[in-house]
FIVORO-851000 format. One line per 10 residues: number of its first residue (from 1); for each residue y, z, x of N, C-alpha, C. Coordinates in Angstrom, 3 decimals. Example, Ala and Ser with C-alpha at 12.3 -4.5 7.8 and 13.67 -1.06 7.14 Angstrom:
2
1	-5.690:7.800:13.190:-4.500:7.800:12.300:-3.300:7.800:13.200  -2.250:7.080:12.850:-1.060:7.140:13.670:0.030:7.870:12.900;
***
This chain:
286
1	125.536:83.534:124.864:124.335:84.012:124.808:123.861:85.617:124.051  123.320:85.235:122.987:122.436:86.648:122.237:121.223:86.885:122.695  120.626:88.050:122.815:119.139:88.676:122.876:119.042:89.021:121.346  117.676:88.719:121.094:117.416:89.268:119.684:116.145:89.953:119.798  115.636:90.567:119.197:114.422:91.482:118.966:113.879:90.897:117.635  112.545:90.725:117.527:112.172:89.666:115.766:110.587:90.836:115.635  110.690:91.148:114.494:109.302:92.111:114.372:107.990:91.038:113.926  107.389:91.777:113.044:106.321:90.714:112.659:106.340:89.603:111.853  105.796:88.001:112.335:106.169:87.069:111.453:104.882:86.864:110.843  103.668:86.834:111.044:102.230:86.959:110.423:102.742:85.807:109.867;
11	102.579:84.562:110.374:102.955:83.197:109.446:103.818:82.979:108.529  104.585:83.520:108.297:105.756:83.362:107.638:106.783:82.650:108.095  106.849:81.108:108.509:107.724:80.662:109.019:108.600:80.159:108.157  108.366:79.946:106.770:109.770:79.619:106.562:110.691:80.806:106.318  110.374:82.032:106.380:111.061:83.103:106.552:111.623:83.466:108.061  110.718:83.089:109.261:111.515:82.836:109.966:112.459:81.521:110.210  112.346:80.621:109.850:113.698:79.551:109.804:114.774:80.429:109.402  114.403:81.201:107.920:115.774:81.347:107.133:116.468:82.942:108.235  115.636:83.596:109.107:116.439:84.543:109.830:116.904:83.629:110.657  116.119:82.600:111.453:117.111:82.227:112.408:118.050:81.057:112.506;
21	118.365:80.670:111.063:119.802:80.241:110.443:120.372:81.329:110.492  120.018:82.080:109.679:121.445:83.495:109.960:121.776:84.328:110.758  121.134:84.369:111.771:121.648:84.967:113.082:121.868:83.755:113.789  121.744:82.153:113.222:122.805:80.956:114.388:122.169:80.782:115.477  120.614:81.304:115.591:119.514:80.910:116.909:119.614:79.615:117.292  120.338:79.559:118.876:119.789:78.411:119.514:119.380:78.480:120.776  118.285:77.920:120.742:117.497:78.029:122.141:117.584:77.572:123.411  119.121:76.880:123.541:119.858:76.742:124.715:120.708:77.434:124.975  120.793:78.235:124.052:121.903:79.225:124.511:121.197:80.998:124.178  120.256:80.997:123.075:120.105:82.708:123.192:118.510:82.794:123.279;
31	117.879:83.790:123.358:116.510:84.767:123.849:116.022:85.652:122.666  114.920:84.792:122.489:114.396:85.825:121.261:113.047:86.643:121.981  112.975:87.857:121.718:112.003:88.336:122.000:110.983:88.542:120.585  109.901:88.360:120.502:109.058:88.479:119.481:108.150:89.834:119.357  107.803:90.385:118.653:106.814:91.758:119.065:105.472:91.661:118.743  105.176:90.339:118.329:103.504:90.549:118.815:103.442:90.403:116.627  101.672:89.685:116.709:101.429:89.026:115.049:102.253:88.404:114.858  102.133:86.852:115.856:102.788:86.120:115.023:101.868:85.648:113.910  100.916:85.281:113.951:99.996:84.776:112.763:99.113:85.577:112.211  98.506:84.952:110.739:97.504:85.593:110.122:98.337:86.491:108.543;
41	97.627:86.032:107.470:97.962:86.851:106.505:99.289:86.226:105.775  100.038:85.667:106.458:101.184:84.253:106.021:100.895:83.131:105.508  101.706:82.053:105.058:100.826:80.805:104.682:100.956:79.294:105.916  101.524:79.858:107.017:102.056:79.047:108.057:101.780:79.492:109.344  100.847:80.201:109.541:100.663:80.451:110.741:101.130:79.223:112.318  100.602:78.225:111.753:100.452:76.394:112.517:101.746:76.161:112.923  102.886:76.784:111.998:104.111:76.285:112.057:104.880:77.010:113.053  104.528:78.522:112.634:105.224:79.585:113.760:104.797:79.204:114.982  103.304:79.196:115.375:103.044:78.484:116.749:103.781:77.434:117.448  103.792:76.528:116.691:104.299:75.449:117.295:106.038:75.781:117.000;
51	106.691:76.275:116.329:107.973:76.310:116.496:108.257:77.188:117.929  107.298:78.505:118.247:107.580:79.057:119.378:107.314:78.516:120.758  106.098:77.355:120.373:106.036:76.650:121.846:107.071:75.512:122.166  107.824:75.327:120.827:108.908:74.559:120.916:110.060:75.123:121.575  110.194:76.271:121.622:111.553:76.747:122.367:111.291:77.247:123.549  110.232:76.372:124.477:110.221:77.457:125.713:110.683:78.460:126.040  111.188:78.833:127.025:111.975:80.042:127.498:112.470:80.894:126.772  112.942:80.258:125.929:114.068:80.785:125.037:113.201:81.877:123.681  112.203:81.439:123.769:110.952:82.445:122.865:110.146:83.281:123.655  109.897:84.511:124.017:109.195:85.265:124.668:108.236:86.064:123.768;
61	107.001:86.005:123.731:106.177:86.797:122.891:105.217:86.995:123.236  105.043:88.599:122.476:103.885:89.174:123.117:102.619:89.044:122.095  101.656:89.498:122.500:100.567:89.526:121.563:100.229:90.784:120.702  99.759:90.411:119.205:99.532:91.553:118.239:98.088:91.438:118.231  97.098:92.266:117.629:96.157:92.369:117.209:95.800:91.180:116.616  96.354:91.098:115.832:96.446:89.315:114.714:96.069:88.158:115.836  96.789:88.024:116.742:96.859:87.022:117.671:95.697:87.074:118.319  95.078:87.848:119.037:93.776:88.360:119.623:93.076:88.180:118.466  92.772:88.417:117.135:92.227:88.116:116.623:91.939:86.416:116.272  92.695:86.085:116.317:92.781:84.438:116.419:92.200:83.858:117.280;
71	92.260:84.115:118.589:91.538:84.150:119.742:90.142:84.279:119.795  89.919:85.423:119.030:88.141:85.827:119.131:87.798:84.829:118.424  88.049:84.457:116.919:87.709:83.666:116.079:87.529:82.268:116.959  88.409:81.842:117.829:88.104:80.505:118.166:87.166:80.203:119.158  86.685:81.785:119.950:86.055:81.452:120.279:84.458:81.818:120.294  84.485:81.919:118.738:83.294:82.212:117.871:82.590:83.637:118.070  83.831:84.494:118.691:83.327:85.915:118.308:83.579:86.723:117.176  84.331:86.648:116.400:84.653:87.183:115.201:84.831:85.688:114.076  84.122:86.193:112.969:84.185:85.516:111.492:85.379:85.286:111.120  85.803:84.703:110.289:87.315:85.053:109.317:87.139:85.972:108.766;
81	88.149:86.413:108.333:87.699:87.624:107.537:88.694:87.176:106.113  88.208:87.877:104.799:88.401:87.264:103.668:90.330:86.980:103.289  90.794:87.950:104.076:92.395:87.867:103.917:92.737:86.873:105.448  92.143:86.554:105.738:92.393:85.706:106.903:93.117:84.153:106.654  94.266:83.745:107.306:95.192:82.097:106.515:95.066:81.778:107.987  93.843:81.612:108.924:93.808:81.100:110.087:93.535:79.376:110.358  93.485:78.811:109.051:92.441:77.527:108.595:93.804:76.611:109.588  95.009:76.967:109.206:95.872:75.647:109.709:95.760:75.599:111.373  95.852:76.804:111.749:95.618:76.902:113.558:94.157:75.756:113.870  93.127:76.720:113.443:92.095:76.456:113.461:91.385:74.778:113.445;
91	91.739:74.208:112.468:91.657:72.709:112.552:92.549:71.790:112.372  93.692:72.196:113.513:95.176:71.567:113.963:94.486:70.259:114.445  95.299:69.604:114.657:94.765:68.049:116.302:95.486:68.983:117.101  96.107:69.815:117.575:96.993:70.552:118.890:96.150:71.616:118.673  95.173:72.143:117.609:94.539:73.531:117.960:94.327:74.004:120.168  94.145:73.318:120.913:93.891:73.241:122.097:95.149:74.269:122.961  96.068:73.353:122.590:97.236:73.668:122.881:97.531:74.467:122.502  98.101:74.806:121.243:98.134:76.130:120.529:97.734:77.467:121.364  96.335:76.984:121.149:95.439:78.033:121.619:95.675:78.915:122.914  95.875:77.463:124.089:96.284:77.589:125.051:97.602:78.666:125.643;
101	98.096:77.920:124.787:99.979:78.647:124.558:99.789:80.285:124.416  98.977:80.588:123.671:98.676:81.487:122.928:98.251:82.834:124.157  97.304:82.116:124.943:96.361:82.742:125.645:97.673:83.194:126.967  98.610:82.779:127.180:99.823:83.129:127.875:100.641:83.588:127.851  100.739:84.554:126.624:101.360:85.050:126.112:100.971:86.773:126.596  102.552:87.398:126.408:102.233:88.675:127.626:101.506:90.205:125.979  101.215:90.868:126.845:100.966:92.065:126.198:102.044:93.185:126.330  102.364:93.064:126.858:103.961:93.885:127.462:105.079:93.519:127.891  106.453:94.068:127.481:107.566:93.301:128.623:108.491:94.292:129.074  109.103:94.702:130.052:110.012:95.153:130.206:111.480:94.878:131.223;
111	112.565:94.767:130.107:113.793:93.875:130.610:114.652:95.625:130.586  115.856:94.709:131.720:117.030:95.597:131.327:118.166:95.335:130.451  118.534:96.118:130.054:119.682:95.395:128.727:120.965:96.253:128.947  121.905:95.926:129.360:123.211:96.438:129.531:122.783:97.956:130.461  122.125:97.666:131.242:121.730:98.660:131.917:120.754:99.624:131.986  120.310:99.298:130.591:119.435:100.230:130.179:118.176:100.131:129.924  116.451:100.280:130.268:115.804:99.779:130.266:114.966:99.670:128.779  114.719:98.711:128.465:113.662:98.504:127.364:112.362:97.829:127.177  111.329:98.537:126.529:109.763:98.153:126.551:109.614:97.808:125.481  108.917:96.728:125.652:108.472:96.365:124.315:107.012:95.963:124.346;
121	106.715:96.674:123.122:105.021:96.398:123.137:104.777:95.865:121.499  103.658:95.504:121.378:102.846:95.398:119.626:103.162:96.258:119.367  102.466:97.736:119.528:101.850:98.740:118.730:102.518:99.782:119.437  101.740:100.515:120.703:102.296:101.933:120.805:102.060:101.873:122.117  102.422:102.892:122.721:102.548:103.264:124.760:101.072:104.643:124.523  100.626:105.150:125.157:100.112:106.288:125.209:101.004:107.375:125.951  100.606:108.335:125.754:101.966:109.346:126.636:101.744:109.930:127.840  100.948:109.637:128.454:100.440:109.192:129.602:100.947:108.134:130.322  101.257:106.963:130.010:101.824:105.690:130.570:103.017:105.635:130.662  103.907:105.408:132.244:105.155:104.920:131.982:105.446:103.693:131.986;
131	106.465:103.551:132.094:107.444:102.053:131.444:106.348:101.051:132.825  106.288:101.237:133.912:106.187:100.599:135.355:104.174:100.436:135.061  104.048:101.651:134.506:102.258:101.269:134.025:101.924:101.190:133.137  102.622:101.082:132.167:102.472:100.102:131.100:102.331:98.639:131.227  103.241:98.081:131.847:103.463:96.568:132.054:102.417:96.563:133.315  101.586:97.349:134.095:100.845:97.128:135.159:99.324:96.874:134.595  99.498:97.866:133.584:97.829:97.860:132.444:97.500:96.605:131.675  99.154:96.168:131.149:99.269:95.375:130.560:98.620:93.888:131.116  99.079:93.733:132.161:99.167:92.247:133.423:96.939:92.348:133.521  96.285:93.481:133.741:95.500:93.613:133.909:94.388:92.436:132.707;
141	94.576:92.995:131.486:94.227:92.289:130.161:94.775:91.165:130.260  95.733:90.814:130.400:96.640:89.349:130.146:95.737:88.580:131.609  95.491:88.906:132.647:94.565:88.084:133.518:93.100:87.774:132.978  92.538:88.673:132.261:91.657:88.467:131.666:91.396:87.315:130.580  92.771:87.411:129.455:93.208:86.728:128.762:93.306:85.324:129.127  93.964:84.867:130.447:94.138:83.721:130.952:93.440:82.812:131.606  92.396:83.386:131.848:90.888:83.848:133.080:89.864:82.890:132.430  89.104:82.554:133.235:87.525:81.660:132.701:86.589:82.611:132.287  86.697:84.025:132.494:86.239:85.001:131.328:86.374:85.391:130.002  87.363:84.565:129.729:87.813:85.234:128.153:86.728:85.405:127.088;
151	85.323:84.154:127.093:84.605:83.963:126.341:83.463:85.259:126.781  83.302:85.830:127.727:82.690:87.624:127.892:83.606:88.829:127.664  84.735:88.432:127.573:85.709:89.964:127.428:85.661:90.099:126.171  86.261:88.689:125.140:86.399:88.804:123.873:85.531:90.070:123.186  83.915:89.522:123.440:83.257:90.080:122.189:83.369:91.830:122.729  83.574:91.851:123.993:84.004:93.685:124.401:85.011:94.244:124.069  86.210:93.518:123.310:87.322:93.938:123.161:87.066:94.948:122.067  86.059:94.769:120.904:86.663:95.718:119.528:85.602:97.074:120.116  86.484:97.918:119.066:85.636:99.170:119.202:87.013:100.028:119.374  86.587:101.380:118.950:87.251:102.405:118.996:86.985:103.800:120.489;
161	86.111:103.293:120.872:85.833:104.141:121.888:85.603:103.409:123.199  86.320:103.773:124.638:86.094:105.420:124.265:88.007:105.707:123.756  88.163:106.811:122.959:89.506:107.190:122.088:90.866:107.585:123.086  90.578:107.530:124.469:91.168:108.485:125.114:91.733:107.582:126.336  92.559:107.430:127.396:92.784:106.586:128.346:92.271:108.319:129.427  92.016:107.202:130.287:91.704:108.271:132.133:91.604:106.760:132.956  92.083:107.579:133.824:92.069:106.747:135.450:91.202:106.032:135.764  89.671:107.124:135.256:88.716:106.247:136.084:87.620:105.393:134.938  88.379:104.729:134.255:88.090:103.899:133.831:87.799:102.859:134.206  86.712:101.860:133.979:86.518:100.625:134.643:85.794:99.786:133.781;
171	85.795:98.556:134.198:85.438:97.437:133.239:85.820:97.235:131.803  85.136:96.919:130.609:85.679:96.247:129.630:85.665:98.146:128.706  85.260:99.376:128.929:85.968:100.272:128.324:87.258:100.461:129.119  87.834:100.185:129.963:89.163:100.499:130.443:90.139:99.327:129.950  89.649:98.172:129.664:90.858:96.798:129.223:90.522:97.265:127.919  89.434:97.758:126.950:89.530:98.178:125.401:90.343:99.105:125.184  90.592:100.105:126.195:91.500:101.210:125.509:93.037:100.731:125.621  93.561:99.716:126.914:94.543:99.029:127.431:95.114:97.978:125.948  93.665:97.456:125.440:94.068:96.681:124.349:94.282:97.318:123.051  93.655:98.535:123.002:93.834:99.149:121.824:95.232:100.000:121.444;
181	95.533:100.168:122.174:96.802:101.308:122.381:97.768:99.926:122.635  97.983:99.055:123.081:99.310:98.467:123.248:98.992:97.477:121.647  97.878:97.094:120.719:97.927:96.123:119.547:97.486:97.154:118.263  97.026:98.425:118.617:96.740:98.731:117.503:97.014:100.025:116.862  97.637:100.964:117.798:98.049:102.367:117.837:98.944:102.436:117.003  99.004:103.777:116.142:100.111:104.495:115.549:99.877:105.807:115.396  98.955:106.487:115.437:98.615:107.680:116.085:97.814:108.003:116.728  98.507:109.677:117.667:97.331:109.976:118.592:97.608:111.633:118.612  96.824:111.855:119.028:96.699:113.737:119.379:97.888:113.997:120.521  97.788:115.134:120.725:99.036:115.458:121.797:98.499:114.931:123.661;
191	97.213:115.121:123.244:96.464:114.724:124.690:95.883:113.234:124.803  96.820:111.713:124.152:96.830:111.083:123.749:95.708:110.184:123.151  94.771:111.218:122.625:93.298:110.900:121.593:93.971:109.977:120.297  93.310:108.868:120.882:93.535:107.658:119.399:92.794:107.941:118.318  93.865:107.283:117.170:93.373:107.738:115.875:93.325:106.486:115.037  92.613:105.605:114.357:92.510:104.239:113.951:92.719:104.349:112.724  91.963:105.118:111.468:91.515:105.076:110.651:93.095:105.165:109.554  94.157:105.772:109.993:95.726:105.862:109.138:96.400:105.346:109.368  96.633:104.414:108.015:97.860:103.204:107.843:99.157:103.654:107.691  99.273:104.606:106.822:100.572:104.746:105.923:101.373:105.244:107.041;
201	102.597:105.561:106.454:103.803:106.400:107.461:103.482:107.282:108.211  104.318:107.799:108.815:104.419:108.708:109.980:104.232:110.356:109.163  104.406:110.117:108.473:104.490:111.596:107.398:102.673:111.552:107.116  101.916:111.026:106.958:100.874:110.792:106.582:99.727:111.099:107.760  100.364:111.316:108.943:99.458:111.795:110.268:98.044:112.790:109.843  97.001:112.262:110.041:95.762:113.513:110.304:96.300:115.064:111.029  95.528:115.855:110.283:95.508:117.133:110.862:95.322:116.988:112.743  96.146:117.353:112.978:95.965:117.208:114.797:96.694:116.345:115.342  97.165:114.952:114.559:97.963:114.124:115.396:99.126:113.921:114.811  99.682:112.906:115.528:101.578:112.347:115.454:101.450:111.160:115.768;
211	102.470:110.764:115.271:103.079:109.212:115.729:102.883:109.293:117.131  102.785:108.234:117.883:102.359:107.894:119.324:103.793:108.541:119.852  104.920:108.177:119.136:105.966:108.426:119.921:106.723:109.666:119.917  105.924:110.612:119.153:106.178:111.726:119.247:105.078:112.638:119.518  104.406:112.033:121.032:103.638:112.616:121.650:104.293:113.671:122.524  104.332:115.133:122.706:104.691:115.746:123.886:104.714:115.206:125.106  105.999:115.179:125.691:105.583:114.639:127.066:105.456:113.399:127.495  105.979:112.629:126.616:105.610:111.262:126.634:106.050:110.828:127.625  105.376:109.715:128.438:106.307:109.458:129.545:107.325:108.625:129.762  107.086:107.539:128.286:108.183:106.388:128.493:109.517:107.226:127.654;
221	109.512:108.812:127.294:110.050:108.884:126.627:112.009:108.494:126.741  111.999:108.088:128.618:113.219:107.760:128.959:113.678:106.991:128.984  112.740:105.824:128.252:113.259:104.154:128.014:113.199:104.164:126.664  113.919:103.202:126.255:114.199:102.609:124.754:112.943:102.092:124.151  111.638:101.788:123.969:110.611:101.150:123.533:110.716:100.368:121.872  110.455:99.451:121.939:110.415:98.649:120.867:109.263:97.910:120.600  108.767:98.671:119.188:107.715:97.877:118.696:107.526:96.899:117.294  106.460:96.757:116.943:106.259:96.248:115.502:105.061:96.811:114.871  104.136:95.810:114.314:102.857:96.589:114.092:102.867:97.433:113.096  103.348:98.370:112.430:103.985:99.186:111.286:104.282:99.366:110.320;
231	103.800:98.547:109.264:105.187:97.819:108.046:105.325:98.948:107.027  104.177:100.652:107.524:104.313:101.510:106.275:105.530:102.335:107.068  105.726:101.797:108.109:106.806:102.613:108.804:107.836:102.089:108.832  108.253:100.836:108.890:109.532:100.188:108.174:110.496:100.444:109.738  111.613:100.232:109.445:112.817:100.491:110.774:112.595:101.542:110.944  113.249:101.517:112.357:113.141:102.892:112.588:113.978:102.546:113.918  114.943:103.084:114.494:115.979:103.127:115.472:116.411:104.715:115.841  115.921:105.062:117.386:115.998:106.277:117.451:116.563:105.578:119.395  117.284:106.271:119.731:117.494:106.082:121.443:116.468:106.055:122.243  115.135:106.501:121.635:114.024:106.178:122.335:113.183:105.419:122.027;
241	112.775:104.559:120.667:112.086:103.805:119.762:113.147:103.306:119.074  112.550:101.774:118.711:113.011:100.738:117.649:112.205:100.076:117.024  111.788:100.389:115.788:110.352:100.076:115.017:110.867:98.507:114.018  110.381:97.642:114.005:111.180:96.423:114.058:110.031:95.559:112.658  108.455:95.995:112.497:107.564:95.650:111.590:108.372:96.261:110.213  109.215:95.255:109.253:109.598:95.805:108.022:108.787:94.754:106.695  107.676:94.955:107.159:106.484:94.220:106.069:106.822:93.014:105.133  107.420:91.617:106.002:107.441:90.193:105.566:106.304:89.621:104.704  105.354:90.271:105.118:104.133:89.396:104.685:103.373:89.753:103.348  104.133:91.176:103.397:104.100:92.393:102.190:104.693:91.610:101.008;
251	106.276:90.774:101.379:107.123:90.914:100.666:108.201:91.666:100.918  108.524:92.179:102.064:109.708:93.071:102.634:110.849:92.638:103.348  110.933:92.816:104.603:112.098:91.799:105.239:111.085:91.306:106.644  111.926:90.480:107.163:112.112:90.130:108.942:113.021:90.461:108.959  112.850:91.141:109.853:113.973:91.612:110.717:114.310:90.956:112.556  115.514:91.163:112.609:115.954:90.809:113.950:116.858:91.873:114.479  116.980:92.318:115.778:117.733:93.081:116.224:118.686:92.715:117.210  120.174:92.357:117.276:120.737:91.203:117.874:121.085:92.705:118.948  120.915:92.435:120.450:120.810:93.259:121.215:122.132:93.340:121.513  123.048:94.982:121.860:124.080:95.186:122.349:123.898:95.019:124.393;
261	124.603:93.558:124.203:124.251:93.290:126.143:125.422:93.448:126.845  126.764:94.067:125.363:127.800:94.971:126.617:127.371:95.499:127.100  126.837:97.179:126.360:126.871:98.316:126.960:127.814:99.357:126.427  129.211:99.059:125.977:129.966:99.836:125.308:129.787:100.903:124.268  128.345:100.452:123.415:127.905:101.181:122.071:127.020:101.765:122.008  126.642:101.798:123.634:124.917:101.971:124.131:124.461:103.454:123.773  125.706:104.349:124.513:125.328:105.719:124.409:124.184:105.818:125.243  124.117:104.867:126.336:122.776:105.528:127.198:121.372:105.009:126.805  121.307:104.126:125.841:119.969:103.828:125.461:120.593:102.317:124.815  119.191:101.550:125.013:119.222:100.242:123.954:119.370:100.383:122.527;
271	120.555:99.427:122.165:120.861:99.577:120.465:121.291:97.971:120.508  121.561:97.818:119.017:122.124:96.859:118.554:122.037:96.355:116.778  122.554:95.200:116.745:122.810:94.897:115.034:121.715:94.735:114.634  121.191:95.383:112.994:119.600:95.011:112.526:120.462:93.502:111.823  119.677:92.273:111.449:119.828:91.625:110.542:118.472:91.045:109.675  118.581:90.904:108.899:117.391:91.101:107.787:117.246:89.726:106.783  116.200:89.366:106.626:116.376:88.418:105.779:114.898:88.695:104.549  114.958:88.534:103.145:114.167:89.074:102.369:112.918:87.857:101.960  111.744:88.313:101.886:110.741:87.508:101.921:110.002:87.400:100.798  109.096:86.206:100.539:108.156:86.011:99.845:107.002:86.852:99.884;
281	106.224:87.276:99.071:104.943:88.383:99.514:104.014:87.272:99.448  103.352:87.092:100.573:102.183:86.559:100.979:101.083:86.753:100.704  100.838:88.028:100.650:99.479:88.909:100.242:99.800:90.606:99.886  98.887:91.286:98.581:99.260:92.264:98.555:98.391:93.295:99.042  99.165:94.552:99.560:98.582:95.302:100.665:97.409:95.969:99.798  96.780:96.625:100.840:94.916:96.935:100.460:94.061:95.538:99.859;
***
C-alpha cells in the first residue's frame, strides 16, 4: 500500500491519468490525498471529478478556491469568469451528483505518517492556529458547505476582510477568514494579517509581509504542512512544509509525493519521493 500527495490538477485529467499510470496507482491498494483545486482552467474538470468520485475512499480531496468557485457558480452566486472552464461540469447530466460529492470534501486533513503528523490544506495556515485548531476551524466551514444554508453562506464567503484572525469573530466574518486562510493565503504579516494581492513567488513578499510558513512563532511549525495553490512558489520540501503546486495548468508539471511510510528516512518529519509528469499548457499566466 502506498500513500501519495498530489498537487493542483485544475481540470487537467489527461495529465492526472499519466501521473497515476507513472506511479502505478491502484485504488484497491493505494490512497491519494489531493491538495485542492481539482477543477477549472484546464480542459476536463468533469473528468477529474468523475475519476475522484469513482475512486471512493482511495481519493481524499481538499477543497481549493477554484472548487469553492464552482460551488458558488452552481448556486447562482457568482458569474463565470472569462478564463473559467467549468461548462462541462455545469452542463453534465450527473451535475447534481458531482456537486454533492464536492460539497462533502474537506478543507483540512490531519494524518499520522510513519509516526509523524502531516497537516494538509490547500493554501495556508495562520500563525496563531495549531494543527488541531486548524482541523476544528475547517470543520465549521465544512458543516455549512454540507448543510441547508449553503445558498446563504456562499454570497458572504467573498471578500478580504477581516484580514486577521480573532477568536472573538462570529458568523460570516469568522467563516470568511477561515476560508481565506485555507484556500487563498500566500503572504501574511508576523501578526497574521493576510495579504492577497501578491501572487508571485516567495521572494516577492510586500513590505511588512512574508510567506505564511515563515511567520515567526507559527503554531504549526512542529508538524509538516502540505499545501498547493502557489504555482509561482513551486516544489518546496522542508521539514515543516511541502509545497506541491508545480503549475500543471500553466504548462509546468503535475506532482505527486510518494510518502515514506516506513519512517526510516524521515528524520523526524514527513518525507517522500517526488514524482512528476510534464503537462500541456492549458492557459497562459496573466
